[in-house]
PALUMNU-448308 format. One record per residue (C-alpha): residue in three letters; x, y, z; chain; residue number from 1. Coordinates in nm, 4 decimals, padded with zeros to 6 digits, m for minus. Each point is the difference from the previous one (the first is absolute). Layout:
BEGIN
rest:ALA	px:X	py:Y	pz:Z	kette:A	nr:NUM
...
end
This chain:
BEGIN
rest:MET	px:05.9655	py:02.0367	pz:m05.3187	kette:A	nr:1
rest:PRO	px:m00.3813	py:m00.0491	pz:m00.0024	kette:A	nr:2
rest:ASN	px:m00.2164	py:00.2107	pz:m00.2248	kette:A	nr:3
rest:PRO	px:m00.1583	py:00.3094	pz:00.1643	kette:A	nr:4
rest:GLN	px:m00.3602	py:m00.0109	pz:00.1223	kette:A	nr:5
rest:TRP	px:m00.1264	py:00.1937	pz:m00.3056	kette:A	nr:6
rest:HIS	px:00.1546	py:m00.2455	pz:m00.2487	kette:A	nr:7
rest:PRO	px:m00.2755	py:m00.1510	pz:m00.2219	kette:A	nr:8
rest:GLU	px:00.0698	py:m00.3560	pz:00.1138	kette:A	nr:9
rest:ARG	px:m00.0113	py:00.0814	pz:00.3700	kette:A	nr:10
rest:LEU	px:m00.3018	py:00.2277	pz:m00.0354	kette:A	nr:11
rest:ALA	px:m00.1883	py:m00.2641	pz:m00.2007	kette:A	nr:12
rest:ALA	px:00.0694	py:m00.2573	pz:00.2723	kette:A	nr:13
rest:ARG	px:m00.1561	py:00.2310	pz:00.2588	kette:A	nr:14
rest:MET	px:m00.3007	py:00.1130	pz:m00.2036	kette:A	nr:15
rest:PRO	px:m00.2446	py:m00.2614	pz:00.1410	kette:A	nr:16
rest:PHE	px:00.0781	py:00.1291	pz:00.3496	kette:A	nr:17
rest:LEU	px:m00.0163	py:00.3635	pz:m00.1098	kette:A	nr:18
rest:ARG	px:m00.3363	py:m00.0424	pz:m00.1731	kette:A	nr:19
rest:GLU	px:m00.1304	py:m00.1403	pz:00.3271	kette:A	nr:20
rest:ARG	px:00.1494	py:00.3004	pz:00.1791	kette:A	nr:21
rest:ALA	px:m00.1970	py:00.2341	pz:m00.2260	kette:A	nr:22
rest:ARG	px:m00.3189	py:m00.2023	pz:00.0534	kette:A	nr:23
rest:ILE	px:00.0342	py:00.0049	pz:00.3793	kette:A	nr:24
rest:ILE	px:00.0716	py:00.3744	pz:00.0031	kette:A	nr:25
rest:ALA	px:m00.3221	py:00.0592	pz:m00.1940	kette:A	nr:26
rest:ALA	px:m00.1918	py:m00.2406	pz:00.2262	kette:A	nr:27
rest:THR	px:00.1392	py:00.1743	pz:00.3087	kette:A	nr:28
rest:ARG	px:m00.1188	py:00.3402	pz:m00.1155	kette:A	nr:29
rest:ALA	px:m00.3412	py:m00.1428	pz:m00.0894	kette:A	nr:30
rest:PHE	px:m00.0337	py:m00.1738	pz:00.3385	kette:A	nr:31
rest:PHE	px:00.0704	py:00.3073	pz:00.2097	kette:A	nr:32
rest:THR	px:m00.1876	py:00.2437	pz:m00.2204	kette:A	nr:33
rest:ALA	px:m00.3099	py:m00.2207	pz:00.0222	kette:A	nr:34
rest:ARG	px:00.0332	py:00.0086	pz:00.3797	kette:A	nr:35
rest:GLY	px:00.0108	py:00.3770	pz:00.0189	kette:A	nr:36
rest:CYS	px:00.3764	py:00.0444	pz:00.0422	kette:A	nr:37
rest:MET	px:00.1670	py:00.2925	pz:m00.1753	kette:A	nr:38
rest:GLU	px:00.3397	py:m00.0523	pz:m00.1600	kette:A	nr:39
rest:VAL	px:00.2548	py:00.2531	pz:00.1290	kette:A	nr:40
rest:GLU	px:00.3588	py:00.0916	pz:m00.0850	kette:A	nr:41
rest:THR	px:00.2410	py:00.1148	pz:00.2682	kette:A	nr:42
rest:PRO	px:00.3604	py:00.1313	pz:m00.0215	kette:A	nr:43
rest:CYS	px:00.2931	py:m00.2321	pz:m00.0621	kette:A	nr:44
rest:LEU	px:00.2533	py:00.2517	pz:00.1373	kette:A	nr:45
rest:VAL	px:m00.0647	py:00.0563	pz:00.3700	kette:A	nr:46
rest:PRO	px:00.1700	py:00.1747	pz:00.2947	kette:A	nr:47
rest:SER	px:m00.0117	py:m00.3221	pz:00.2044	kette:A	nr:48
rest:PRO	px:m00.0143	py:m00.3500	pz:m00.1513	kette:A	nr:49
rest:GLY	px:m00.1932	py:m00.1428	pz:00.2949	kette:A	nr:50
rest:ALA	px:00.0632	py:m00.1237	pz:00.3515	kette:A	nr:51
rest:GLU	px:00.1266	py:m00.3550	pz:m00.0546	kette:A	nr:52
rest:VAL	px:00.2948	py:m00.0951	pz:00.2155	kette:A	nr:53
rest:HIS	px:00.1608	py:m00.2494	pz:m00.2378	kette:A	nr:54
rest:LEU	px:m00.0723	py:00.1289	pz:m00.3516	kette:A	nr:55
rest:ARG	px:00.2546	py:00.1886	pz:m00.2090	kette:A	nr:56
rest:ALA	px:m00.1081	py:00.2847	pz:m00.2259	kette:A	nr:57
rest:PHE	px:00.1360	py:00.1759	pz:m00.3090	kette:A	nr:58
rest:GLN	px:00.0747	py:00.3643	pz:00.0646	kette:A	nr:59
rest:THR	px:00.0655	py:00.3003	pz:m00.2195	kette:A	nr:60
rest:GLU	px:00.0259	py:00.3782	pz:00.0309	kette:A	nr:61
rest:PHE	px:m00.2311	py:00.2725	pz:m00.1218	kette:A	nr:62
rest:VAL	px:00.2022	py:00.2903	pz:m00.1403	kette:A	nr:63
rest:PRO	px:m00.2026	py:00.3223	pz:m00.0481	kette:A	nr:64
rest:HIS	px:00.0043	py:00.1508	pz:m00.3471	kette:A	nr:65
rest:PHE	px:00.2432	py:00.2924	pz:m00.0254	kette:A	nr:66
rest:GLY	px:00.0756	py:m00.0314	pz:00.3707	kette:A	nr:67
rest:ALA	px:m00.3412	py:00.1271	pz:00.1122	kette:A	nr:68
rest:GLY	px:m00.0554	py:m00.1599	pz:00.3413	kette:A	nr:69
rest:GLU	px:00.1900	py:m00.2735	pz:00.1803	kette:A	nr:70
rest:ALA	px:00.1001	py:m00.3446	pz:m00.1152	kette:A	nr:71
rest:ARG	px:m00.1663	py:m00.2825	pz:00.1891	kette:A	nr:72
rest:ARG	px:00.0242	py:m00.3755	pz:00.0263	kette:A	nr:73
rest:LEU	px:m00.2804	py:m00.2081	pz:m00.1486	kette:A	nr:74
rest:TYR	px:m00.0621	py:m00.3740	pz:m00.0206	kette:A	nr:75
rest:LEU	px:m00.1731	py:m00.2387	pz:m00.2349	kette:A	nr:76
rest:ARG	px:m00.3003	py:m00.1310	pz:00.1913	kette:A	nr:77
rest:THR	px:00.0040	py:m00.3496	pz:00.1461	kette:A	nr:78
rest:SER	px:m00.3821	py:00.0111	pz:00.0139	kette:A	nr:79
rest:PRO	px:m00.2778	py:00.2492	pz:m00.0804	kette:A	nr:80
rest:GLU	px:m00.1558	py:m00.0637	pz:00.3429	kette:A	nr:81
rest:LEU	px:00.0715	py:00.3275	pz:00.1777	kette:A	nr:82
rest:ALA	px:m00.1031	py:00.2081	pz:m00.3021	kette:A	nr:83
rest:ILE	px:m00.3293	py:m00.1859	pz:m00.0470	kette:A	nr:84
rest:LYS	px:m00.0814	py:00.0369	pz:00.3689	kette:A	nr:85
rest:ARG	px:00.0445	py:00.3762	pz:m00.0352	kette:A	nr:86
rest:LEU	px:m00.2659	py:m00.0164	pz:m00.2724	kette:A	nr:87
rest:LEU	px:m00.2256	py:m00.1946	pz:00.2369	kette:A	nr:88
rest:ALA	px:00.0378	py:00.2801	pz:00.2550	kette:A	nr:89
rest:GLY	px:m00.0969	py:00.2427	pz:m00.2760	kette:A	nr:90
rest:GLY	px:m00.3203	py:m00.1921	pz:m00.0698	kette:A	nr:91
rest:VAL	px:00.0771	py:m00.1922	pz:m00.3203	kette:A	nr:92
rest:GLY	px:m00.1886	py:m00.3090	pz:00.1219	kette:A	nr:93
rest:ALA	px:00.0599	py:m00.3555	pz:m00.1204	kette:A	nr:94
rest:CYS	px:00.2930	py:m00.0083	pz:m00.2403	kette:A	nr:95
rest:PHE	px:00.2735	py:m00.2137	pz:m00.1563	kette:A	nr:96
rest:GLU	px:00.3337	py:00.0452	pz:m00.1751	kette:A	nr:97
rest:LEU	px:00.2088	py:m00.2227	pz:m00.2248	kette:A	nr:98
rest:ALA	px:00.3242	py:00.1551	pz:00.1174	kette:A	nr:99
rest:ARG	px:00.3563	py:m00.0328	pz:m00.1192	kette:A	nr:100
rest:VAL	px:00.2221	py:m00.0302	pz:00.3096	kette:A	nr:101
rest:TRP	px:00.3713	py:m00.0469	pz:00.0726	kette:A	nr:102
rest:ARG	px:00.1971	py:m00.1896	pz:00.2634	kette:A	nr:103
rest:ASN	px:00.3762	py:00.0116	pz:m00.0217	kette:A	nr:104
rest:GLY	px:00.2036	py:m00.3194	pz:00.0147	kette:A	nr:105
rest:GLU	px:m00.2888	py:m00.2388	pz:m00.0724	kette:A	nr:106
rest:GLU	px:00.0733	py:m00.2420	pz:m00.2833	kette:A	nr:107
rest:SER	px:m00.0927	py:m00.3676	pz:m00.0272	kette:A	nr:108
rest:ASP	px:m00.2432	py:m00.2237	pz:m00.1860	kette:A	nr:109
rest:ARG	px:m00.2830	py:00.1559	pz:00.2050	kette:A	nr:110
rest:HIS	px:00.1445	py:00.3452	pz:00.0778	kette:A	nr:111
rest:ALA	px:00.0783	py:00.2999	pz:m00.2212	kette:A	nr:112
rest:ALA	px:00.1341	py:00.3416	pz:00.0917	kette:A	nr:113
rest:GLU	px:m00.2819	py:00.1572	pz:m00.2042	kette:A	nr:114
rest:PHE	px:m00.3421	py:m00.1622	pz:00.0029	kette:A	nr:115
rest:THR	px:m00.3750	py:00.0599	pz:m00.0007	kette:A	nr:116
rest:MET	px:m00.2071	py:00.0201	pz:00.3167	kette:A	nr:117
rest:LEU	px:m00.3789	py:m00.0054	pz:00.0046	kette:A	nr:118
rest:GLU	px:m00.1350	py:00.1888	pz:00.3013	kette:A	nr:119
rest:TRP	px:m00.3604	py:00.0709	pz:00.0879	kette:A	nr:120
rest:TYR	px:m00.1684	py:00.1656	pz:00.2969	kette:A	nr:121
rest:ARG	px:m00.3533	py:m00.0210	pz:00.1322	kette:A	nr:122
rest:PRO	px:m00.1304	py:00.2609	pz:00.2473	kette:A	nr:123
rest:GLY	px:m00.2400	py:m00.1589	pz:00.2478	kette:A	nr:124
rest:MET	px:00.1070	py:m00.3566	pz:m00.0788	kette:A	nr:125
rest:ASP	px:00.1460	py:m00.2306	pz:00.2664	kette:A	nr:126
rest:MET	px:00.2750	py:m00.2569	pz:m00.0462	kette:A	nr:127
rest:HIS	px:m00.2373	py:m00.2939	pz:m00.0398	kette:A	nr:128
rest:SER	px:m00.1986	py:00.1715	pz:m00.2763	kette:A	nr:129
rest:LEU	px:00.3264	py:00.0892	pz:m00.1732	kette:A	nr:130
rest:MET	px:00.0950	py:m00.3688	pz:00.0020	kette:A	nr:131
rest:ASP	px:m00.3351	py:m00.0751	pz:m00.1618	kette:A	nr:132
rest:GLU	px:00.0664	py:00.2567	pz:m00.2721	kette:A	nr:133
rest:THR	px:00.3559	py:m00.1233	pz:m00.0538	kette:A	nr:134
rest:GLU	px:m00.1319	py:m00.3519	pz:m00.0524	kette:A	nr:135
rest:ALA	px:m00.2597	py:00.1320	pz:m00.2471	kette:A	nr:136
rest:TYR	px:00.2760	py:00.1840	pz:m00.1880	kette:A	nr:137
rest:LEU	px:00.2135	py:m00.3142	pz:m00.0267	kette:A	nr:138
rest:ARG	px:m00.2922	py:m00.1940	pz:m00.1447	kette:A	nr:139
rest:ALA	px:m00.0778	py:00.2813	pz:m00.2457	kette:A	nr:140
rest:VAL	px:00.3496	py:00.0177	pz:m00.1536	kette:A	nr:141
rest:TRP	px:00.1468	py:m00.3487	pz:00.0593	kette:A	nr:142
rest:PRO	px:m00.2102	py:m00.2664	pz:m00.1769	kette:A	nr:143
rest:ALA	px:00.1860	py:m00.2865	pz:00.1690	kette:A	nr:144
rest:CYS	px:m00.0531	py:00.1313	pz:00.3540	kette:A	nr:145
rest:PRO	px:m00.0904	py:m00.3028	pz:00.2168	kette:A	nr:146
rest:PRO	px:m00.3786	py:m00.0191	pz:00.0541	kette:A	nr:147
rest:ALA	px:00.0173	py:m00.0612	pz:00.3768	kette:A	nr:148
rest:PRO	px:m00.0338	py:00.3057	pz:00.2254	kette:A	nr:149
rest:VAL	px:00.3345	py:00.1616	pz:00.0792	kette:A	nr:150
rest:ALA	px:00.1241	py:m00.1304	pz:00.3355	kette:A	nr:151
rest:ARG	px:00.0347	py:00.2470	pz:00.2880	kette:A	nr:152
rest:ILE	px:00.2330	py:m00.0713	pz:00.2915	kette:A	nr:153
rest:THR	px:00.1231	py:00.2343	pz:00.2711	kette:A	nr:154
rest:MET	px:00.3682	py:00.0346	pz:00.0830	kette:A	nr:155
rest:GLN	px:m00.0809	py:m00.1280	pz:00.3481	kette:A	nr:156
rest:GLN	px:m00.1521	py:m00.3172	pz:m00.1462	kette:A	nr:157
rest:ALA	px:00.2822	py:m00.0433	pz:m00.2522	kette:A	nr:158
rest:PHE	px:00.2769	py:00.0250	pz:00.2606	kette:A	nr:159
rest:ALA	px:m00.1877	py:m00.2332	pz:00.2352	kette:A	nr:160
rest:ARG	px:m00.0463	py:m00.2581	pz:m00.2770	kette:A	nr:161
rest:TRP	px:00.3386	py:00.0088	pz:m00.1749	kette:A	nr:162
rest:VAL	px:00.2409	py:00.1483	pz:00.2550	kette:A	nr:163
rest:GLY	px:m00.1591	py:m00.1159	pz:00.3231	kette:A	nr:164
rest:ILE	px:00.0077	py:00.3336	pz:00.1840	kette:A	nr:165
rest:ASP	px:m00.2495	py:00.2527	pz:00.1345	kette:A	nr:166
rest:LEU	px:00.0976	py:00.2912	pz:m00.2264	kette:A	nr:167
rest:LEU	px:m00.2110	py:00.2646	pz:00.1707	kette:A	nr:168
rest:GLY	px:00.1421	py:m00.1183	pz:00.3309	kette:A	nr:169
rest:THR	px:00.3369	py:00.1345	pz:m00.1161	kette:A	nr:170
rest:ILE	px:m00.1408	py:00.3552	pz:m00.0294	kette:A	nr:171
rest:ARG	px:00.0395	py:00.2315	pz:00.2993	kette:A	nr:172
rest:ALA	px:m00.2763	py:00.2314	pz:00.1200	kette:A	nr:173
rest:ASP	px:00.1659	py:00.2973	pz:m00.1736	kette:A	nr:174
rest:GLY	px:m00.0197	py:m00.1791	pz:m00.3366	kette:A	nr:175
rest:THR	px:00.3680	py:m00.0916	pz:m00.0268	kette:A	nr:176
rest:GLY	px:00.1277	py:m00.3530	pz:m00.0489	kette:A	nr:177
rest:ASP	px:00.1851	py:m00.2086	pz:00.2587	kette:A	nr:178
rest:ALA	px:00.2946	py:m00.1639	pz:m00.1766	kette:A	nr:179
rest:ALA	px:00.0524	py:m00.2658	pz:00.2679	kette:A	nr:180
rest:ALA	px:m00.3684	py:m00.0963	pz:m00.0035	kette:A	nr:181
rest:ILE	px:m00.0025	py:m00.0624	pz:m00.3742	kette:A	nr:182
rest:GLY	px:00.3176	py:m00.2096	pz:00.0212	kette:A	nr:183
rest:ALA	px:00.2469	py:00.2410	pz:m00.1594	kette:A	nr:184
rest:CYS	px:00.3450	py:m00.1459	pz:m00.0644	kette:A	nr:185
rest:GLY	px:00.3235	py:00.1799	pz:00.0855	kette:A	nr:186
rest:ASP	px:m00.0233	py:00.3681	pz:m00.0894	kette:A	nr:187
rest:GLU	px:m00.3393	py:m00.0322	pz:m00.1700	kette:A	nr:188
rest:THR	px:m00.2615	py:00.2610	pz:00.0794	kette:A	nr:189
rest:TRP	px:m00.3670	py:m00.0953	pz:00.0367	kette:A	nr:190
rest:GLU	px:m00.0528	py:00.1178	pz:m00.3597	kette:A	nr:191
rest:ASP	px:00.2927	py:m00.2086	pz:m00.1263	kette:A	nr:192
rest:ALA	px:m00.1361	py:m00.3117	pz:00.1674	kette:A	nr:193
rest:PHE	px:m00.3567	py:00.0688	pz:m00.1163	kette:A	nr:194
rest:PHE	px:00.1004	py:00.0256	pz:m00.3666	kette:A	nr:195
rest:ARG	px:00.2327	py:m00.2997	pz:00.0248	kette:A	nr:196
rest:LEU	px:m00.2803	py:m00.2170	pz:00.1372	kette:A	nr:197
rest:LEU	px:m00.2457	py:00.1428	pz:m00.2520	kette:A	nr:198
rest:ALA	px:00.2345	py:m00.0841	pz:m00.2899	kette:A	nr:199
rest:GLU	px:00.1176	py:m00.3383	pz:00.1287	kette:A	nr:200
rest:ARG	px:m00.3152	py:m00.1454	pz:00.1534	kette:A	nr:201
rest:VAL	px:m00.3149	py:00.1882	pz:m00.0947	kette:A	nr:202
rest:GLU	px:00.0331	py:00.1077	pz:m00.3641	kette:A	nr:203
rest:PRO	px:00.1136	py:m00.3469	pz:m00.1228	kette:A	nr:204
rest:ALA	px:m00.3021	py:m00.1551	pz:00.1738	kette:A	nr:205
rest:ILE	px:m00.2561	py:00.2289	pz:m00.1619	kette:A	nr:206
rest:THR	px:m00.1839	py:m00.1841	pz:m00.2758	kette:A	nr:207
rest:PRO	px:00.0717	py:00.1057	pz:m00.3616	kette:A	nr:208
rest:ALA	px:m00.3676	py:00.0988	pz:m00.0211	kette:A	nr:209
rest:PRO	px:m00.0663	py:00.3676	pz:00.0842	kette:A	nr:210
rest:THR	px:00.0165	py:00.0689	pz:00.3751	kette:A	nr:211
rest:PHE	px:m00.0502	py:00.3130	pz:00.2100	kette:A	nr:212
rest:LEU	px:00.2366	py:00.0178	pz:00.2992	kette:A	nr:213
rest:THR	px:m00.1712	py:00.2466	pz:00.2337	kette:A	nr:214
rest:HIS	px:00.0350	py:00.1928	pz:00.3278	kette:A	nr:215
rest:TRP	px:00.3738	py:00.0619	pz:00.0010	kette:A	nr:216
rest:PRO	px:00.1676	py:00.0589	pz:00.3374	kette:A	nr:217
rest:ALA	px:00.0048	py:00.3618	pz:00.1206	kette:A	nr:218
rest:PRO	px:00.3770	py:00.0527	pz:m00.0546	kette:A	nr:219
rest:GLN	px:m00.0690	py:m00.0616	pz:m00.3703	kette:A	nr:220
rest:ALA	px:m00.3046	py:00.2278	pz:m00.0218	kette:A	nr:221
rest:ALA	px:00.1765	py:00.2407	pz:m00.2422	kette:A	nr:222
rest:LEU	px:m00.2782	py:00.2400	pz:m00.1106	kette:A	nr:223
rest:ALA	px:m00.2845	py:m00.2164	pz:00.1321	kette:A	nr:224
rest:ARG	px:m00.2051	py:00.0726	pz:00.3094	kette:A	nr:225
rest:ARG	px:00.0020	py:m00.2397	pz:00.2898	kette:A	nr:226
rest:ASP	px:m00.2896	py:m00.2395	pz:00.0534	kette:A	nr:227
rest:PRO	px:m00.2282	py:00.1580	pz:00.2640	kette:A	nr:228
rest:ALA	px:m00.0956	py:m00.3502	pz:00.1186	kette:A	nr:229
rest:GLU	px:00.3657	py:m00.1125	pz:00.0296	kette:A	nr:230
rest:PRO	px:00.2535	py:00.2890	pz:00.0150	kette:A	nr:231
rest:ARG	px:00.2924	py:m00.2403	pz:m00.0328	kette:A	nr:232
rest:ALA	px:m00.1128	py:m00.0589	pz:m00.3614	kette:A	nr:233
rest:ALA	px:m00.0357	py:00.2382	pz:m00.2938	kette:A	nr:234
rest:LEU	px:m00.2752	py:00.0090	pz:m00.2616	kette:A	nr:235
rest:ARG	px:00.2354	py:m00.1051	pz:m00.2786	kette:A	nr:236
rest:PHE	px:m00.0011	py:m00.2907	pz:m00.2435	kette:A	nr:237
rest:GLU	px:00.2214	py:m00.1378	pz:m00.2739	kette:A	nr:238
rest:LEU	px:m00.1104	py:m00.2132	pz:m00.2938	kette:A	nr:239
rest:TYR	px:00.2029	py:m00.3018	pz:m00.1096	kette:A	nr:240
rest:ALA	px:m00.0612	py:m00.2174	pz:m00.3059	kette:A	nr:241
rest:GLY	px:00.2054	py:m00.2464	pz:m00.1992	kette:A	nr:242
rest:GLY	px:00.2982	py:00.0474	pz:00.2297	kette:A	nr:243
rest:LEU	px:m00.0018	py:00.3768	pz:m00.0608	kette:A	nr:244
rest:GLU	px:m00.0671	py:00.2829	pz:00.2428	kette:A	nr:245
rest:LEU	px:m00.2486	py:00.2007	pz:m00.2067	kette:A	nr:246
rest:ALA	px:m00.1449	py:00.2793	pz:00.2123	kette:A	nr:247
rest:ASN	px:00.0181	py:00.1927	pz:00.3255	kette:A	nr:248
rest:ALA	px:m00.3052	py:00.1754	pz:00.1456	kette:A	nr:249
rest:PHE	px:m00.1006	py:00.2150	pz:00.2961	kette:A	nr:250
rest:GLU	px:m00.3045	py:00.1258	pz:00.1749	kette:A	nr:251
rest:GLU	px:00.1620	py:00.3415	pz:m00.0057	kette:A	nr:252
rest:LEU	px:00.1400	py:00.1888	pz:00.2964	kette:A	nr:253
rest:THR	px:m00.1487	py:00.3522	pz:m00.0020	kette:A	nr:254
rest:ASP	px:00.1434	py:00.1304	pz:00.3291	kette:A	nr:255
rest:ALA	px:00.2654	py:00.2570	pz:m00.0978	kette:A	nr:256
rest:ALA	px:00.1755	py:00.0002	pz:00.3390	kette:A	nr:257
rest:GLU	px:00.0351	py:m00.3781	pz:00.0099	kette:A	nr:258
rest:GLN	px:00.1146	py:m00.0048	pz:m00.3634	kette:A	nr:259
rest:ARG	px:00.2664	py:00.2640	pz:00.0731	kette:A	nr:260
rest:ALA	px:00.1261	py:m00.2049	pz:00.2941	kette:A	nr:261
rest:ARG	px:00.0194	py:m00.3124	pz:m00.2176	kette:A	nr:262
rest:PHE	px:00.1871	py:00.1886	pz:m00.2724	kette:A	nr:263
rest:ALA	px:00.2497	py:00.1300	pz:00.2574	kette:A	nr:264
rest:ALA	px:00.0589	py:m00.3503	pz:00.1381	kette:A	nr:265
rest:ASP	px:00.0361	py:m00.1501	pz:m00.3479	kette:A	nr:266
rest:MET	px:00.2472	py:00.2645	pz:m00.1174	kette:A	nr:267
rest:ALA	px:00.2024	py:m00.0351	pz:00.3210	kette:A	nr:268
rest:GLU	px:00.0243	py:m00.3727	pz:m00.0697	kette:A	nr:269
rest:ARG	px:00.0919	py:00.0713	pz:m00.3610	kette:A	nr:270
rest:ALA	px:00.2753	py:00.2364	pz:00.1150	kette:A	nr:271
rest:ARG	px:00.1296	py:m00.2648	pz:00.2426	kette:A	nr:272
rest:LEU	px:00.0107	py:m00.2735	pz:m00.2625	kette:A	nr:273
rest:TYR	px:00.0971	py:00.1882	pz:m00.3158	kette:A	nr:274
rest:ALA	px:00.0986	py:00.3578	pz:00.1005	kette:A	nr:275
rest:ASP	px:m00.2486	py:00.1114	pz:m00.2670	kette:A	nr:276
rest:PRO	px:m00.3200	py:00.1415	pz:00.1527	kette:A	nr:277
rest:TRP	px:m00.2575	py:00.1420	pz:m00.2400	kette:A	nr:278
rest:PRO	px:m00.1741	py:00.3314	pz:00.0614	kette:A	nr:279
rest:VAL	px:m00.3491	py:m00.0226	pz:00.1453	kette:A	nr:280
rest:ASP	px:m00.2778	py:00.0897	pz:m00.2441	kette:A	nr:281
rest:GLU	px:m00.1379	py:00.3030	pz:00.1842	kette:A	nr:282
rest:ASP	px:m00.2658	py:00.0623	pz:m00.2638	kette:A	nr:283
rest:PHE	px:m00.1408	py:m00.3481	pz:00.0634	kette:A	nr:284
rest:LEU	px:m00.0107	py:00.0637	pz:00.3755	kette:A	nr:285
rest:ALA	px:m00.1702	py:00.3335	pz:m00.0664	kette:A	nr:286
rest:ALA	px:m00.2643	py:m00.1870	pz:m00.1997	kette:A	nr:287
rest:LEU	px:m00.0577	py:m00.2367	pz:00.2931	kette:A	nr:288
rest:GLU	px:m00.0289	py:00.2959	pz:00.2345	kette:A	nr:289
rest:HIS	px:m00.2539	py:00.1565	pz:m00.2359	kette:A	nr:290
rest:GLY	px:m00.1966	py:m00.3228	pz:00.0164	kette:A	nr:291
rest:MET	px:00.0225	py:m00.3128	pz:m00.2129	kette:A	nr:292
rest:PRO	px:m00.3178	py:m00.2098	pz:m00.0031	kette:A	nr:293
rest:ALA	px:00.0025	py:m00.3510	pz:00.1421	kette:A	nr:294
rest:ALA	px:00.1062	py:m00.2203	pz:m00.2900	kette:A	nr:295
rest:SER	px:00.1689	py:m00.3212	pz:m00.1053	kette:A	nr:296
rest:GLY	px:00.2623	py:m00.0234	pz:m00.2708	kette:A	nr:297
rest:ILE	px:00.2124	py:m00.2593	pz:m00.1746	kette:A	nr:298
rest:ALA	px:00.3202	py:m00.0118	pz:m00.2037	kette:A	nr:299
rest:LEU	px:00.0196	py:m00.2909	pz:m00.2455	kette:A	nr:300
rest:GLY	px:00.3099	py:m00.0918	pz:m00.1992	kette:A	nr:301
rest:PHE	px:m00.1488	py:00.0108	pz:m00.3470	kette:A	nr:302
rest:ASP	px:00.2948	py:m00.1675	pz:m00.1747	kette:A	nr:303
rest:ARG	px:m00.0145	py:m00.2884	pz:00.2471	kette:A	nr:304
rest:LEU	px:m00.3721	py:m00.0378	pz:m00.0662	kette:A	nr:305
rest:LEU	px:00.0873	py:m00.0251	pz:m00.3694	kette:A	nr:306
rest:MET	px:00.2577	py:m00.2701	pz:00.0779	kette:A	nr:307
rest:LEU	px:m00.2698	py:m00.1938	pz:00.1830	kette:A	nr:308
rest:ALA	px:m00.2600	py:00.0472	pz:m00.2737	kette:A	nr:309
rest:THR	px:00.2341	py:m00.0933	pz:m00.2869	kette:A	nr:310
rest:GLY	px:00.2182	py:m00.2624	pz:00.1652	kette:A	nr:311
rest:ALA	px:00.3125	py:00.2084	pz:m00.0639	kette:A	nr:312
rest:ARG	px:00.2926	py:m00.1089	pz:00.2147	kette:A	nr:313
rest:ASP	px:00.1887	py:00.3284	pz:m00.0360	kette:A	nr:314
rest:VAL	px:m00.1371	py:00.3511	pz:00.0450	kette:A	nr:315
rest:GLY	px:00.1960	py:00.1087	pz:m00.3092	kette:A	nr:316
rest:LEU	px:m00.2388	py:m00.2023	pz:m00.2183	kette:A	nr:317
rest:VAL	px:m00.2990	py:00.2214	pz:00.0904	kette:A	nr:318
rest:ARG	px:00.1828	py:00.3316	pz:m00.0475	kette:A	nr:319
rest:TRP	px:00.0268	py:00.1796	pz:m00.3361	kette:A	nr:320
rest:LEU	px:00.3642	py:00.0977	pz:00.0537	kette:A	nr:321
end
């Protein structure tokens, strides 16, 4: 049986990675503080873990002390996103959080059920400016970041180049995907085929150097607003580097009615696939109805960034325990 993670020999072997972790945490706080971002802390126990169709969450139960009140189900957050956006609606302004988050069932050399997410939000900033800031952040904390500008390629360009299809041509006028048009196989949905082609053809072709993959198709808008110039695309990007998917970002949707409709569709799909719909975060929708400022935000897998910066091949090497 191997020694536990805390054993002196195993801890000593990880210390070079962990010292770099501490350095990058300090550099992260310095970077955002210098740019006028306030560090915030939001709850880990939440009434709804999010709106993702395919994630699994850890759940628990709140039991009132001495029976005063009713017990209620709570979850460990999968992201601080909805909580931070409520703060944006309240007027907090530019902010960031180094957040501990949980996703049930995730365990591999680049996945952990408990990990650290860096999220930051910029009222008044568009997606392109957020990419600029993300690139500046990488250069500030990762000394070996390649000197060339980070490549930017749209999903439409990527699928044309490496799959040979007109991706936006597979999107109907109502924003849904046409499975036959994207070349779905058998019982595949449009989404199934999209992610299969992304994983098999696009992601392996992306250079190991940092790359922004932008303007995701409307069926994958999530919490992003659609592109006013091309409604079949959403103002969303992901950042890839060194073979790792590092970050996911949106020019944020602020329309409460559209967000409610998306949540309903996503939870219906979750119920169909897993018989496990999550409750809708009504407090978040109330914040949107109150009025959230136009903003862009990004969620970056901090442990994966540490893997990239240190050369670690396993996420366990950059974690204390």
